[in-house]
N, C-alpha and C positions, 0 to 999 in steps of 0.2 A: 504494500499500500504506499503510495507516495503522497507526501503532503507539501503543498506549496506554501511557504511562509513568506509573507510580504515583509520587506525590510522596514524596521522602525523609522518613521519620519524624524528628521533632525530636530524638529520643534518638540516632538515627544521626548526624545532623549535630553533636550535642553531643560525641560520641566523636571524630569527625573534627577538630572544633575543638580538642579537648583534645590529641590526639596531634600535630596539625600545629603548634599553638602551643607545646607543650612542646618539640618538636624544634627549633624556632627558638631557644627559650630556652637549650637545651643548647649550640647552636652560638655563641650570644652569650657565655654565661657562661664556657665552657671555651675557646672560640676567641680571645676577648679577654683570657683569663687574669685574670678578675676575682677580687677577694678572695673567698675562701670560695664558689667556684662552686656547690657543692652547695646552699648555703643560698639563693642566688639561684634555683636550680631548685626548691626546696621552695616558697618564696613565690610563684614564678611558678605552680606547680601549684595552690596554694591559690586564687590569683586566677582561673585558668582554671576551676575547679570551681564558681565562683560562678554560681548560676543567673540567668537573665534577660538583658536586653541588655548590650553591652559598656560599660565605663566610658568616657565621653568623655575625650579626652586632656587638655583643659584642667582638668576636675574631677580627673583622675588626678594632674596636677601638684600640685594643692592637697592631695590625699590623701598624696602622697609627702612633701610639706613637713611636713604634720602628723605623719606616721610618724617622720620624722627628728627632729623636735622632741621627740616622746615618747620615742623611744630615747635621744636625747641627755640628756633629763631623768634618765635612770637613772644618769648619771654623778655626780648629786648624792649618791647613797648611798655612793660610794666612800670619802670621808674619814670617814663615820659608821662603816662596817664596818672601816675600818683602825684607828680610834681608840677606838671604843665597839662592840666586836663584838656583845656581847649586846643592846644596844640596837638595833643595825642589823639583827640577825636578827628581833627582835620587830617592828620597823617593816616589814620586808619581809614577814613573815607577815600583818601587817594589810593591806598592799597586795595581797598575793596573794589574800586573802579577798575583798576588795572587787572585784578583777578577775574572779575566778571567779563572784562573785555577779552581776556584770554579764554574763558569759558564759552563765550559766544562762538568762537572759531574753533573749538576743539571739543572732544568728547572723553568719556571715561571718568574715573574717580579723582584725578589729580586736581581738577577745579574745586571739588568738594573739600579735599584735604587742605587746599590753600586757603579757602574761605574759613574753614574751622581754625586753621593756624592763626589767621589774621584777626578773627573775631573771638573765639572761645578762650584760647590760651591766655591772651592778655587779661581778659575779664576774670578768668580763674586765678591768675597770678596776683591781681590786685586785691583779691579776697585772701588767698593762702597760697604760698608756694607749693605746699604739698599736694593741694588739689590739682594745680597746673601740671606738676610732675606726674600725678596719677593719670590725668587725661592724655598726656604725651605718650605714656606707656600703653594706654588703652588704644589709641590710634595705631601705634606701631603693631601691637599684638593683633588687633583687628584685622589689619591688612594681611599679616603673615598667616594668621588662621584661615583667612579667606583664600590665599593662594595655596596653602597646604590642602585644605579640603577640597578645593577646586581640581587639584591634581588627582586626588583620590577619586572624585566623581567622574572626571574624564576618563580615568583607567577602567572604571566599572561600566560606564556607559559611553564608550568611544564613538566618534563619528568616523565613518569610513573615509579613507584618504581620497581627496578629490583633486583634479587638476586645478592649478591656480587660474583664476578667470580675471581678467582685467575689466573690473566693474568701473563704470563712470563715477567719478566722484562728484556728488551734488555741489552745486555752486552755493557758496555761503553769502551772507548778506554784504552789502557794500561796507566800506569803512565808516561811512556816516551813519548808516543803520546800526552797526555794531556798537559805535560809540553811544548812540541814543539807548539802545537796549541795555548796555553796561550801566549808564547813568540811572536808568529806571530800576534795575536790580539794586544799585546802591542805595537809592532812595528807600526801597523796601527794607533793606537790611539795617541802614544806620540808626534809625530811631530806637529799635529794639536793643542794639548794642549799647547806646547811651543809657537807656532804661536799665540794662543789666548791670551797669556799674554801681547802681544803688543797692542791689541785692543779688550778687552773682549766684549763690546756691540755688535761689528760686528761679532765676531767669536763663540759667545755662540750657535747660531743655528748650526754652523759648528761642534761644539763639540758634540752636540746631534746627529747629523747626523753620525759622526764618532764613536760614542759609539754603535750605531746600526751595522755599518759596522764592528767594532771590533768583536762583537758577531757573525756576519755572517762569518767573516774571520776565526774564530776559528772553524767553522764547514763545511767548503766547501773545495773543492779541486781546482787546477788550471783550470781543464776542465770545471767546472761549475761556477767558480768565476765571469767571465764576465757577465753571464746571471743573477746571484744572485745580485751581487754588483752594476754593472752599470745598469742592466735592471730594477731593482726595483726603481733606482733613476729616470730614465727616465719615468717610469710609474707613479711615484709619481708626477713628474712635469706636465705630461699630465693631470692627474686627477685634479691638482691644477688649471690648465689653464681652464679646463671645468667648475669648480666650480665658478671660478672668473667671467668669461663671462656670466655664468648663473646669478650671482648676479647683474651683470650690468643691466639686464633686470628689476629687481625689488629689490633694495638693502634694505632688512630689515632682522630682526632676524629670522622670520619664514621662509623666503626663504633660508636663510643660513642653517637652520636646516634641511629643506626638501631636498636641494642639497647634503648636507653631508650624510643624511641618504640614499638617492638614491645611492650614490657612495658606501657607506659601504655595503648596501644591495647587490649591483652588485659584489663587491669584496668578500662579505661573501659566495655568491654561489660558488665561486671558492676556497676560503679559506677552507671551509668545504667539498670540493670535490663533491658537488652536480653536478657541471659541471666540467667534467674532463679537465685539462689543463696540458701542459708539465712542468709547473712550480710548485715547492713545495709550501706548505702553508707559509713558511717563506718569499717567494718572495712577496706574496700578503700582508702579515702582514706589512712588511717593506715598501711596496708601499704606504699603508695608512699613515704610520708614516712619510714618506717623503712628501706626500701631505700636511699633517698638518703642517710640519715644514716650507714648502714653503708658504702655505696659510697664516698661522698666522702672521708672520712678515710682509708680503705684505699688510694685513689689517691694521696693526699698522702704516705701512709707509703711507697709504692712509688716515688714521685719522689724522696724523701728518702733511699732506701736502707735503710729499716727493714724488719724481718721482718714482711711483711704478714700471714702466717698467724698468727703468735703474737698480734700486735696485734689481729687481727680476732677470734680466739677469745676474748680478754680482753674485748673490746668487746661481742661477742654474749652471753657469759656475764653480763657486767653488766647488759646490758639486759633479759635474761631474769629476772635476779634483781630488778631494779627493777619488771618487770611482775608478778611473783609478789608482791612487797610491796604493790603498788597493789591487786591481787586480794584479798590478805589484809585491807587496810584496808577495802575495800568490804564484804567478807564480815562482818568483825567489827563495823563500825559499824552495818550492817543489823540485826545481832543485837541490839545495844544500843539501837537506835532504830527503833521501828515506826511509820513515818509513817501518819497516818490516810488521807492523800490519796496514791494511787499514781500521779497524773498526772505524766508526765515530758515534757520537751521532746524533739523529734527530735535524734538525735545529730549533732554537728558537730565539725570539727577545732578 
């Protein structure tokens, strides 16, 4: 008897790699009680969503070293912000503008790392140097874990070798449009950065949320901004609630891993377009990032004996307000500036 097996589609393998690798990352981050485990999971998720072959481990070590150096360089802004606050904010605004200008014309996780290095590390350093050091370690560990589990996932679910094809590179925006989009993203990011200087521990998750919003704002228009910016926030909150009440049934590490893998698998089917939806991949990618930003601090609040419900309501309300502000910035600036070219880059995190 002969059986004809159809080869698995690359998108199916991509979903399996994403879910399997993310499950391993959750076990490593929470099982080893790493600093800021939800941040490790976010960076791992960003690495696993990267298209193409896995990053070789040796190259990955170099990337981790570069990321550690870049994030550590953010500490140089701490004395400036402490002694010359106005100048420090102005320098940060200029750095954010340059990073977002780079992000408009590139893809991958490096723009996200640069935004976090410019915004989060200085704010954490102003509050406590130990907190900044812990975040730098979490950034580096998160990227390394993502590269490591990505290699394992690709080994288990490999793609067949295919001849290299010369695909046409889509044209990016003009330099004028890129500058305008970078300024728009900076205006989304900067007020939350200033607000975070007053209470860094409370607003650090908000900065992480705003860094994603800033990159989304640089690649959406007013017509889709509400769905992209506010919709992905609400979807992330809904997914976090689902996982939280699932954990209530049986709170342990394995159930946390299984619930998160189930959510990532469900999102991955839509992220890789196996199931068609009206939302772009960036919507689903940011929904998972939002879920982890909501869920991670809530688990820390529960472990520290804080009122999880009250803290979560405040956090969700704050994030929705930030999303509405980002939407308003995009809408207002589009009314003030009508670019001649409507070419935009594909949306990325």
